[in-house]
C-alpha positions as CSV (number, residue, x, y, z in Angstrom):
1,X,32.4,8.7,-24.8
2,X,29.9,5.7,-24.3
3,X,26.8,6.3,-26.7
4,X,23.2,5.1,-25.7
5,X,23.5,1.8,-27.9
6,X,26.4,0.8,-25.8
7,X,25.2,1.7,-22.6
8,X,21.6,-0.4,-23.5
9,X,24.0,-3.7,-24.4
10,X,25.8,-3.1,-21.0
11,X,22.7,-3.4,-18.8
12,X,20.5,-5.6,-21.1
13,X,20.6,-8.8,-19.8
14,X,18.7,-12.0,-20.7
15,X,16.5,-14.1,-18.2
16,X,18.2,-16.8,-16.9
17,X,21.6,-15.1,-16.9
18,X,23.5,-16.1,-13.7
19,X,25.4,-13.3,-12.3
20,X,28.5,-13.7,-10.3
21,X,29.9,-11.0,-8.3
22,X,33.9,-10.8,-8.4
23,X,34.7,-10.1,-5.2
24,X,32.0,-11.8,-3.1
25,X,31.0,-14.5,-5.2
26,X,27.5,-14.6,-4.9
27,X,25.3,-15.5,-8.0
28,X,22.4,-14.3,-9.2
29,X,19.9,-15.7,-11.3
30,X,17.9,-13.1,-13.8
31,X,14.2,-13.5,-13.9
32,X,12.7,-10.7,-15.5
33,X,13.3,-6.6,-15.7
34,X,11.7,-4.5,-12.8
35,X,12.2,-1.0,-14.7
36,X,14.7,0.9,-16.5
37,X,16.0,4.5,-15.8
38,X,18.8,6.8,-17.5
39,X,21.4,5.3,-15.1
40,X,20.7,1.3,-15.5
41,X,18.2,-1.5,-15.4
42,X,16.5,-3.1,-12.3
43,X,15.9,-6.8,-12.5
44,X,14.0,-9.3,-10.6
45,X,16.4,-12.2,-9.8
46,X,16.9,-15.4,-7.6
47,X,19.4,-15.6,-5.0
48,X,20.4,-18.4,-2.5
49,X,18.6,-16.3,0.4
50,X,15.4,-15.8,-2.1
51,X,14.1,-13.1,-4.4
52,X,15.9,-9.8,-4.4
53,X,16.3,-6.6,-7.1
54,X,19.6,-6.3,-8.6
55,X,20.3,-2.8,-10.7
56,X,23.1,-3.2,-13.4
57,X,24.6,0.4,-14.3
58,X,27.6,1.2,-16.9
59,X,28.3,4.1,-14.3
60,X,30.0,2.9,-11.4
61,X,29.8,6.4,-10.0
62,X,25.6,6.2,-10.2
63,X,26.3,2.6,-8.5
64,X,28.1,4.0,-5.8
65,X,26.1,7.3,-5.5
66,X,22.8,4.8,-5.2
67,X,24.7,2.7,-2.7
68,X,25.7,5.6,-0.2
69,X,22.3,6.7,-0.3
70,X,20.7,3.4,0.6
71,X,23.3,2.8,3.5
72,X,22.0,6.6,4.6
73,X,18.7,5.3,4.5
74,X,19.0,2.2,6.4
75,X,20.3,4.9,9.3
76,X,16.8,6.9,9.3
77,X,15.2,5.3,12.1
78,X,11.5,4.6,11.4
79,X,11.7,5.5,7.4
80,X,10.2,3.3,4.9
81,X,11.9,5.1,2.3
82,X,14.2,2.8,-0.2
83,X,14.9,-0.8,-0.1
84,X,17.4,-2.2,2.2
85,X,21.0,-3.1,0.6
86,X,22.1,-6.2,0.2
87,X,25.2,-6.5,-1.8
88,X,27.7,-4.6,-3.9
89,X,29.7,-6.3,-6.6
90,X,31.2,-6.2,-10.1
91,X,30.7,-8.4,-12.7
92,X,33.4,-10.0,-15.2
93,X,30.5,-10.2,-18.4
94,X,31.9,-12.6,-21.2
95,X,32.7,-10.4,-24.3
96,X,32.9,-7.0,-22.3
97,X,36.6,-5.5,-21.6
98,X,35.8,-3.8,-18.2
99,X,34.0,-5.1,-14.9
100,X,30.3,-4.0,-14.7
101,X,29.0,-2.8,-11.4
102,X,25.9,-3.8,-9.9
103,X,24.1,-4.0,-6.1
104,X,21.5,-6.0,-4.8
105,X,18.7,-4.7,-2.9
106,X,15.5,-5.7,-1.1
107,X,12.9,-7.0,-3.4
108,X,9.7,-5.1,-2.3
109,X,6.4,-7.1,-3.2
110,X,3.2,-4.8,-3.6
111,X,0.7,-2.7,-5.8
112,X,1.6,0.1,-7.5
113,X,0.4,3.2,-5.8
114,X,-2.0,4.3,-8.8
115,X,-3.4,0.7,-8.9
116,X,-4.1,0.7,-5.3
117,X,-5.8,3.8,-5.0
118,X,-8.2,2.8,-8.4
119,X,-9.1,-0.7,-6.5
120,X,-9.4,0.9,-2.8
121,X,-10.8,4.4,-3.4
122,X,-9.3,7.8,-4.0
123,X,-10.0,8.6,0.0
124,X,-6.7,6.4,0.8
125,X,-4.8,8.8,-1.5
126,X,-4.2,11.3,1.6
127,X,-3.9,8.3,4.1
128,X,-1.2,6.8,2.1
129,X,0.5,10.3,1.9
130,X,0.4,11.0,5.5
131,X,2.8,8.2,6.0
132,X,5.0,9.4,2.7
133,X,5.3,12.8,4.4
134,X,6.5,11.3,7.7
135,X,9.0,9.6,5.9
136,X,10.0,12.6,4.1
137,X,10.3,14.6,7.2
138,X,12.7,12.1,8.6
139,X,14.6,12.1,5.0
140,X,14.8,16.0,4.9
141,X,16.0,15.9,9.0
142,X,19.0,14.2,7.7
143,X,19.9,16.5,5.3
144,X,18.7,15.0,1.7
145,X,16.1,15.1,-0.5
146,X,14.2,12.5,-2.7
147,X,14.3,14.1,-5.6
148,X,12.4,11.9,-8.4
149,X,9.3,11.2,-6.1
150,X,6.1,10.0,-8.2
151,X,3.8,6.9,-8.0
152,X,6.0,5.0,-10.7
153,X,8.8,5.0,-7.7
154,X,5.7,3.9,-4.9
155,X,4.8,0.5,-3.9
156,X,1.8,-0.3,-1.6
157,X,2.4,-3.3,0.7
158,X,1.5,-5.4,3.6
159,X,-1.4,-5.6,5.8
160,X,-2.3,-2.5,7.3
161,X,-1.6,-1.1,4.1
162,X,2.2,0.8,4.2
163,X,3.9,3.0,1.3
164,X,7.6,1.8,0.2
165,X,9.4,3.7,-2.4
166,X,11.9,1.2,-5.0
167,X,14.4,4.0,-6.7
168,X,16.6,6.1,-5.1
169,X,18.2,7.3,-8.2
170,X,17.2,10.9,-7.5
171,X,17.9,11.3,-4.3
172,X,20.2,14.2,-3.6
173,X,22.0,16.3,-0.7
174,X,20.0,19.8,0.1
175,X,21.5,22.5,-1.7
176,X,22.8,20.7,-4.7
177,X,20.9,20.3,-8.2
178,X,18.1,17.6,-8.2
179,X,19.8,14.6,-10.3
180,X,16.9,13.1,-11.8
181,X,13.4,14.4,-12.1
182,X,10.0,13.2,-13.9
183,X,8.5,16.2,-15.8
184,X,4.8,16.1,-14.2
185,X,6.2,16.1,-10.7
186,X,8.7,18.7,-11.2
187,X,7.8,22.2,-10.2
188,X,10.7,23.6,-12.5
189,X,8.4,22.1,-15.1
190,X,5.7,24.0,-14.2
191,X,7.3,27.1,-13.4
192,X,6.7,26.9,-9.9
193,X,10.3,26.8,-8.5
194,X,13.9,26.2,-9.3
195,X,15.5,22.7,-9.3
196,X,17.5,23.1,-6.3
197,X,17.3,20.1,-3.7
198,X,15.4,21.5,-0.5
199,X,12.3,20.0,1.2
200,X,9.7,22.1,-0.4
201,X,11.1,20.4,-3.8
202,X,9.8,17.0,-2.5
203,X,6.6,18.5,-0.9
204,X,5.1,19.9,-4.4
205,X,5.8,16.3,-5.8
206,X,3.3,15.0,-3.2
207,X,1.2,17.5,-4.3
208,X,1.4,16.5,-7.8
209,X,0.8,12.7,-6.7
210,X,-2.2,13.6,-4.9
211,X,-3.7,15.2,-8.2
212,X,-2.5,12.3,-10.3
213,X,-4.3,9.9,-8.1
214,X,-7.6,11.8,-9.5
215,X,-6.1,12.1,-13.0
216,X,-4.3,8.8,-13.8
217,X,-3.8,9.8,-17.6
218,X,-2.1,13.0,-16.3
219,X,-2.3,16.1,-18.5
220,X,-0.2,18.4,-20.9
221,X,0.7,21.4,-19.4
222,X,-0.9,25.0,-20.8
223,X,0.8,28.0,-21.1
224,X,-0.3,29.4,-17.9
225,X,0.7,26.4,-15.6
226,X,0.4,27.6,-12.2
227,X,-3.3,28.9,-12.9
228,X,-4.3,25.6,-14.8
229,X,-3.1,23.4,-11.8
230,X,-5.2,25.6,-9.2
231,X,-8.2,25.3,-11.4
232,X,-8.2,21.6,-12.0
233,X,-7.8,21.4,-8.1
234,X,-10.7,24.0,-7.8
235,X,-12.8,21.9,-10.3
236,X,-12.3,18.5,-8.6
237,X,-14.5,17.2,-5.5
238,X,-11.9,15.1,-4.2
239,X,-9.0,17.7,-4.6
240,X,-11.3,20.5,-3.6
241,X,-11.4,19.1,0.0
242,X,-7.8,19.3,0.2
243,X,-7.4,22.7,-1.5
244,X,-5.2,24.8,0.7
245,X,-2.9,22.1,1.3
246,X,-2.1,21.4,-2.4
247,X,-2.1,24.9,-2.9
248,X,0.2,25.8,-0.2
249,X,2.5,22.9,-1.4
250,X,2.5,24.0,-4.9
251,X,3.5,28.0,-4.3
252,X,6.2,26.8,-2.1
253,X,4.9,27.6,1.2
254,X,5.7,24.5,3.1
255,X,9.6,24.5,4.1
256,X,8.5,21.4,6.2
257,X,6.9,18.1,5.8
258,X,5.7,17.7,9.1
259,X,3.8,21.2,8.6
260,X,2.2,19.7,5.7
261,X,1.5,16.6,7.0
262,X,-0.2,18.6,9.9
263,X,-2.7,20.2,7.8
264,X,-3.2,17.6,5.8
265,X,-4.7,15.5,8.8
266,X,-6.9,18.6,9.8
267,X,-8.4,18.5,6.5
268,X,-8.9,14.9,6.3
269,X,-10.8,15.2,9.8
270,X,-13.0,17.3,8.4
271,X,-14.4,14.6,6.0
272,X,-15.7,12.7,8.7
273,X,-17.0,9.1,8.3
274,X,-15.3,8.0,5.4
275,X,-12.0,8.9,6.9
276,X,-12.5,7.5,10.2
277,X,-13.6,4.1,8.5
278,X,-10.0,4.1,7.1
279,X,-8.5,4.8,10.3
280,X,-10.3,2.3,11.9
281,X,-8.7,-0.5,9.3
282,X,-5.6,1.2,9.8
283,X,-5.3,0.5,13.8
284,X,-4.9,-2.5,15.4
285,X,-8.3,-3.9,16.8
286,X,-8.6,-3.2,20.5
287,X,-10.1,-5.5,23.3
288,X,-13.4,-4.2,24.5
289,X,-13.8,-1.7,27.4
290,X,-13.6,-3.2,30.8
291,X,-17.1,-2.8,32.9
292,X,-17.5,0.2,35.2
293,X,-15.1,0.5,38.1
294,X,-18.6,0.5,39.9
295,X,-20.1,-2.6,38.5
296,X,-16.5,-4.2,39.4
297,X,-16.2,-3.0,42.9
298,X,-19.8,-4.5,43.6
299,X,-19.3,-7.7,42.0
300,X,-15.8,-7.8,44.4
301,X,-17.7,-6.9,47.4
302,X,-20.2,-9.5,46.7
303,X,-17.8,-11.9,46.3
304,X,-15.7,-11.0,49.5
305,X,-19.0,-11.0,51.6
306,X,-20.0,-14.8,50.1
307,X,-16.5,-15.9,51.0
308,X,-16.6,-14.5,54.6
309,X,-20.2,-16.0,55.3
310,X,-18.9,-19.1,54.1
311,X,-16.1,-19.2,56.4
312,X,-18.0,-18.2,59.5
313,X,-20.5,-21.0,58.9
314,X,-17.2,-23.6,58.3
315,X,-16.2,-22.4,61.7
316,X,-19.4,-22.4,63.8
317,X,-20.1,-26.0,62.2
318,X,-16.4,-27.1,63.1
319,X,-17.4,-25.4,66.9
320,X,-20.2,-28.0,66.8
321,X,-18.4,-31.2,66.0
322,X,-15.6,-30.5,68.6
323,X,-18.1,-29.6,71.3
324,X,-20.5,-32.7,70.6
325,X,-17.0,-34.6,70.3
326,X,-16.1,-33.4,73.9
327,X,-19.5,-34.0,75.0
328,X,-19.5,-37.8,74.1
329,X,-15.8,-38.1,75.8
330,X,-17.6,-37.0,78.9
331,X,-20.3,-39.0,78.7
332,X,-18.0,-42.4,78.1
333,X,-16.2,-41.0,81.6
334,X,-19.0,-40.9,83.8
335,X,-20.3,-44.7,82.3
């Protein structure tokens, strides 16, 4: 069995290393590590087509599983969960007996979720989570649960701001045991349910993400964890505004992300001016409203009347010229 030291040696790559795929022959130059998980390391790399994210794993089964998830995500219409898949291959690394599996995906440029919230304001937490819930609804309808949902796996990118997920390692088919989790966002850790992959598992994590936005340093679990979470919600002004939504998610009462989203929208609308300003920033600018129908009709009638008067004047003038010409002709005949 491969020990942890050997695993680290397999996945650890120095900046500047060039990785060439055994089968597709594409090359990638490693720039720096982006993140490390239980089953591998993700690196920023340079390719012929620009910057990419490249994941190396000592476990070929893990690579196959994550690649299948990314392929499935690409079929979920309108979803921004997960980066797009670019390449899958093996690397014949000098000094290693067996090929090393890796895959290449879209490199998502953006700002970390918590950093974005701290800079822009906590009111953005709900707005971004509305989009997250929409994406989760589509994913759940396809029979999957994201699993390891946490701020570390979320980036905010683009204008208007859009939330994107950057690690699909915990995504699990519904009904199975969750593959990967982080304690603070795991309902099993808080004694709020099992680690069975079902929509309510992800929705508990969304509630904890909202709580984490108000408590960036997190907090240690007490001997009465559910009571502790409810007290924290009740004693924080920002969380208290969303109390019923958070409590329902913690208690496992939501079975669909769309229901949680609908109730979150209702709560946000009660906040008034602040959420309205954010919604305006997220919405595209619209052209000023046209003038009233009555005013427009009046202008059109005036234009038509002017044209009609002008036309009549021209006709009368033309008749006068014709008449004058005819009279001159007759006068000439007489002479």
